[in-house]
Backbone as CSV, one residue per row, in Angstrom:
resi,resn,N_x,N_y,N_z,CA_x,CA_y,CA_z,C_x,C_y,C_z
1,MET,36.230,30.497,31.814,34.847,30.760,31.105,35.356,30.806,29.885
2,LEU,36.702,31.724,29.219,36.773,32.322,27.805,36.919,31.129,26.919
3,SER,37.905,30.096,28.035,37.878,28.265,27.026,36.541,27.291,26.659
4,ILE,35.801,27.504,28.135,34.356,27.434,27.677,33.697,28.005,26.614
5,ILE,33.283,28.965,26.501,33.256,29.930,25.213,33.472,29.316,23.779
6,LYS,35.117,29.319,24.047,35.493,28.960,22.665,35.262,27.453,22.079
7,ILE,35.125,26.561,23.389,34.428,25.200,23.103,33.023,25.187,22.755
8,PHE,32.101,26.072,23.139,31.147,26.213,22.346,30.859,26.709,21.071
9,ALA,31.735,27.623,20.642,31.334,28.288,19.728,32.284,27.071,18.474
10,LYS,33.146,26.816,19.462,33.439,25.892,17.834,32.870,24.476,18.189
11,GLY,31.714,23.902,19.260,30.646,23.167,19.015,29.765,23.550,17.885
12,ASN,29.398,24.860,17.590,28.456,25.363,16.983,28.662,25.220,15.862
13,ARG,29.832,25.430,15.491,30.677,25.727,14.182,30.358,23.726,13.702
14,PHE,30.729,23.542,14.560,30.203,21.852,13.897,29.190,21.421,13.779
15,LEU,28.259,22.114,14.613,26.746,21.556,14.618,26.289,22.392,13.103
16,VAL,26.685,23.518,12.801,25.998,24.671,11.818,26.497,23.502,10.536
17,SER,27.781,23.175,10.650,28.186,22.077,9.595,27.451,20.824,9.253
18,THR,27.119,20.072,10.190,26.198,19.305,10.533,25.302,19.019,9.702
19,ILE,24.402,20.315,10.052,23.219,20.346,9.761,23.406,21.310,8.371
20,SER,24.299,21.858,7.794,24.430,22.486,6.523,24.591,20.919,5.463
21,THR,25.254,20.127,5.859,25.584,18.643,5.534,24.398,17.955,4.982
22,LEU,23.160,17.947,6.417,22.239,17.380,6.306,21.139,17.761,5.241
23,VAL,21.089,19.056,5.272,20.227,19.764,4.518,20.584,19.540,2.648
24,VAL,21.815,19.196,2.603,22.196,19.312,1.360,21.866,17.487,1.239
25,SER,22.558,16.860,1.433,21.664,15.299,1.629,20.030,15.737,1.424
26,ILE,19.544,15.778,2.069,18.400,15.672,1.876,18.188,15.854,0.198
27,ALA,18.412,17.415,-0.142,18.204,18.110,-1.315,18.964,16.872,-2.399
28,MET,19.517,16.788,-1.959,20.198,15.409,-3.271,19.630,14.170,-3.350
29,THR,18.889,13.709,-2.288,18.368,12.570,-2.163,16.521,12.589,-2.619
30,THR,15.625,14.076,-2.778,15.204,14.173,-3.384,15.495,14.717,-4.899
31,GLY,16.398,15.007,-4.946,16.345,14.992,-6.702,16.497,13.529,-7.249
32,ALA,17.206,12.793,-6.751,17.952,11.343,-6.747,16.371,10.535,-6.853
33,GLY,15.488,10.855,-5.847,14.284,10.390,-5.494,13.300,10.514,-7.276
34,ALA,13.104,11.837,-7.505,12.576,11.964,-8.986,13.660,11.098,-10.320
35,ALA,14.524,11.184,-9.944,14.759,10.412,-10.761,14.702,8.969,-11.105
36,ASP,14.656,8.460,-9.897,14.349,6.964,-9.392,12.942,6.253,-9.622
37,ILE,12.308,7.778,-9.758,10.833,7.494,-9.845,10.976,6.964,-11.366
38,ALA,11.582,8.150,-12.087,11.325,8.106,-13.789,12.441,6.846,-14.341
39,ALA,13.122,6.135,-13.799,13.799,4.753,-13.937,12.681,3.780,-13.477
40,ILE,11.867,4.409,-12.340,11.114,2.509,-11.935,10.187,2.453,-13.433
41,TYR,9.412,3.961,-13.287,8.660,4.111,-14.406,9.066,3.139,-16.033
42,THR,10.058,3.510,-16.131,10.900,3.085,-17.565,10.994,1.748,-17.063
43,GLU,10.989,1.089,-16.350,11.812,-0.476,-16.159,10.211,-1.651,-15.712
44,SER,9.270,-0.555,-15.065,7.995,-1.276,-14.939,6.874,-1.020,-15.361
45,CYS,6.670,0.106,-15.756,5.324,0.721,-16.411,5.219,1.186,-17.484
46,ALA,6.078,1.583,-17.953,6.409,2.080,-19.329,5.823,0.961,-20.603
47,ALA,6.348,-0.462,-20.524,5.293,-1.147,-21.359,4.089,-0.903,-21.598
48,CYS,3.639,-0.788,-20.802,2.113,-0.966,-21.227,1.505,0.800,-21.098
49,HIS,2.249,1.719,-20.703,1.219,3.169,-20.331,2.388,3.722,-20.999
50,ASP,3.512,3.556,-21.697,3.674,4.886,-22.902,2.509,4.306,-23.795
51,SER,2.555,3.245,-24.422,1.839,2.866,-25.521,-0.048,2.641,-25.340
52,GLY,-0.011,2.285,-24.265,-1.801,2.454,-24.028,-2.088,0.818,-23.999
53,ALA,-1.033,-0.112,-23.922,-1.391,-1.730,-24.168,-2.408,-2.098,-23.251
54,LEU,-3.367,-2.871,-23.658,-4.390,-3.126,-22.710,-5.335,-2.582,-22.009
55,ASN,-5.840,-1.536,-22.628,-6.167,-0.173,-21.869,-5.518,0.522,-20.963
56,ALA,-4.270,0.152,-20.965,-3.821,1.076,-19.695,-3.881,2.655,-20.205
57,ILE,-3.817,3.379,-19.395,-4.162,4.487,-19.768,-2.689,5.063,-19.948
58,LYS,-2.438,5.819,-20.932,-0.831,6.670,-21.138,-0.777,7.625,-20.379
59,LYS,0.675,7.143,-20.082,1.714,8.684,-19.523,1.483,9.816,-19.687
60,GLY,1.186,10.660,-19.341,0.871,12.414,-19.730,-0.671,12.473,-20.412
61,ASP,-1.557,11.528,-20.356,-2.685,11.805,-20.615,-3.668,12.528,-19.195
62,SER,-3.037,13.752,-18.915,-3.846,13.973,-17.198,-5.500,14.433,-16.896
63,VAL,-5.945,14.200,-18.123,-7.207,14.313,-17.954,-7.853,12.535,-17.489
64,LYS,-7.464,11.794,-18.145,-7.776,10.739,-18.005,-7.512,10.005,-16.222
65,TRP,-6.072,10.471,-16.007,-5.566,10.523,-15.099,-6.720,10.966,-13.886
66,GLN,-6.675,12.136,-13.956,-7.076,12.898,-12.816,-8.790,12.598,-12.907
67,GLN,-9.261,12.361,-13.598,-10.415,11.757,-14.072,-10.685,10.218,-12.430
68,LEU,-9.509,8.961,-13.155,-9.092,8.127,-12.120,-8.866,8.325,-11.258
69,ILE,-8.202,9.539,-10.696,-7.438,9.772,-9.066,-9.225,10.142,-8.453
70,GLN,-9.502,11.351,-9.219,-10.967,11.780,-8.431,-12.245,10.193,-8.543
71,GLN,-11.775,10.030,-9.661,-13.160,8.254,-8.909,-12.582,7.173,-8.397
72,LYS,-11.902,7.129,-8.166,-11.228,5.828,-7.118,-10.606,6.517,-5.757
73,GLY,-9.966,7.464,-6.105,-9.238,7.775,-4.744,-7.209,7.401,-4.875
74,MET,-6.575,7.986,-4.326,-5.625,7.435,-4.477,-5.043,6.200,-3.282
75,PRO,-5.556,5.737,-2.535,-5.643,4.880,-1.748,-6.078,3.755,-2.604
76,ALA,-7.378,3.633,-3.336,-7.727,2.158,-3.702,-6.599,2.161,-5.315
77,LEU,-5.981,3.193,-5.819,-5.216,2.616,-7.277,-4.009,2.380,-6.496
78,ILE,-3.759,3.090,-5.543,-2.351,2.257,-5.059,-2.630,0.487,-4.500
79,SER,-3.700,0.157,-3.986,-4.605,-0.901,-3.863,-4.688,-1.627,-5.012
80,SER,-5.076,-1.407,-6.151,-5.111,-1.928,-7.330,-3.907,-2.434,-7.973
81,VAL,-3.280,-1.413,-7.998,-2.026,-1.727,-8.686,-0.623,-2.412,-7.864
82,LYS,-1.060,-2.795,-6.361,-0.540,-3.942,-5.312,-1.282,-5.088,-5.522
83,ASN,-2.281,-5.107,-6.100,-3.050,-6.416,-5.739,-3.320,-7.012,-7.057
84,GLY,-3.098,-6.285,-8.287,-2.785,-6.804,-9.702,-4.479,-6.472,-10.126
85,MET,-4.457,-6.179,-11.626,-6.086,-5.962,-12.070,-6.497,-7.225,-12.782
86,ILE,-7.067,-7.289,-13.880,-7.138,-8.487,-15.103,-5.786,-7.820,-16.291
87,GLN,-5.930,-7.141,-16.352,-4.561,-6.570,-17.349,-3.426,-6.279,-16.746
88,MET,-3.413,-6.247,-15.577,-2.160,-5.665,-14.993,-1.798,-6.792,-13.744
89,PRO,-0.200,-7.168,-13.824,0.374,-7.800,-12.820,-0.108,-7.589,-11.427
90,ALA,0.341,-8.588,-10.282,0.465,-7.403,-8.824,1.573,-6.690,-8.957
91,GLY,1.678,-5.745,-8.369,2.677,-4.475,-8.438,3.535,-4.272,-9.901
92,GLY,2.435,-4.352,-10.734,3.253,-3.423,-11.590,4.369,-3.963,-12.366
93,LEU,4.557,-4.915,-12.209,6.395,-5.217,-12.158,7.340,-4.719,-11.796
94,CYS,6.953,-3.733,-10.461,7.681,-3.123,-9.862,7.688,-3.984,-7.881
95,GLU,9.152,-4.964,-8.431,8.892,-6.046,-7.105,8.974,-5.175,-5.853
96,ASN,9.789,-4.231,-5.592,10.466,-3.710,-4.723,9.696,-2.236,-4.355
97,CYS,8.960,-1.962,-4.797,7.750,-0.755,-4.589,7.321,-0.823,-3.596
98,SER,7.393,0.808,-2.424,6.545,0.880,-1.019,5.285,1.394,-1.918
99,ASN,4.276,1.617,-0.755,3.032,2.221,-1.197,3.452,3.796,-1.754
100,ASP,4.227,4.392,-0.828,4.618,5.764,-1.499,5.232,5.935,-2.609
101,ASP,6.269,5.068,-3.768,6.628,4.666,-4.706,5.095,4.319,-5.635
102,TYR,4.400,3.765,-5.506,3.312,3.695,-6.302,2.665,4.734,-6.693
103,ARG,2.170,5.507,-5.438,1.754,6.846,-5.465,2.497,7.893,-6.479
104,LYS,3.886,7.721,-6.147,4.664,8.618,-6.986,4.705,8.374,-8.833
105,LEU,4.366,7.098,-8.732,4.582,6.341,-10.100,3.188,7.345,-10.447
106,ILE,1.932,6.950,-10.172,0.334,7.523,-9.846,0.646,8.891,-10.837
107,GLU,1.204,9.777,-9.692,1.483,11.074,-10.182,2.609,11.319,-11.221
108,TYR,3.140,10.652,-11.339,4.283,11.062,-12.496,3.616,10.570,-14.090
109,MET,2.874,9.193,-13.911,2.099,9.299,-15.277,0.816,9.943,-15.413
110,SER,0.818,11.011,-14.211,-0.590,11.848,-14.252,-0.112,13.056,-14.851
111,LYS,0.944,13.775,-15.158,1.627,14.485,-15.475,1.878,14.636,-17.220
């Protein structure tokens, strides 16, 4: 019986270690995700949204971004980015972005 308890205790240490590793990995991925959004913005969106070229709402103009988000809603904004607009190519120059990436980019620009 004592050997079973030792095995169980050892197994729990392994489980605790595994869970700890998973938590740290998730935390690191979350931080990397924010950095990735900044990099994607720089590569795909900044050309227009930093300068306001072609009437793009500038990054950081939170009043205009919030008005647009409230007026259209996030799903419609994501759809606009994916499908393109007169002044913006489909995908907003981000070929590999997911809907979640577009949402994060819009939120990033709105702050």
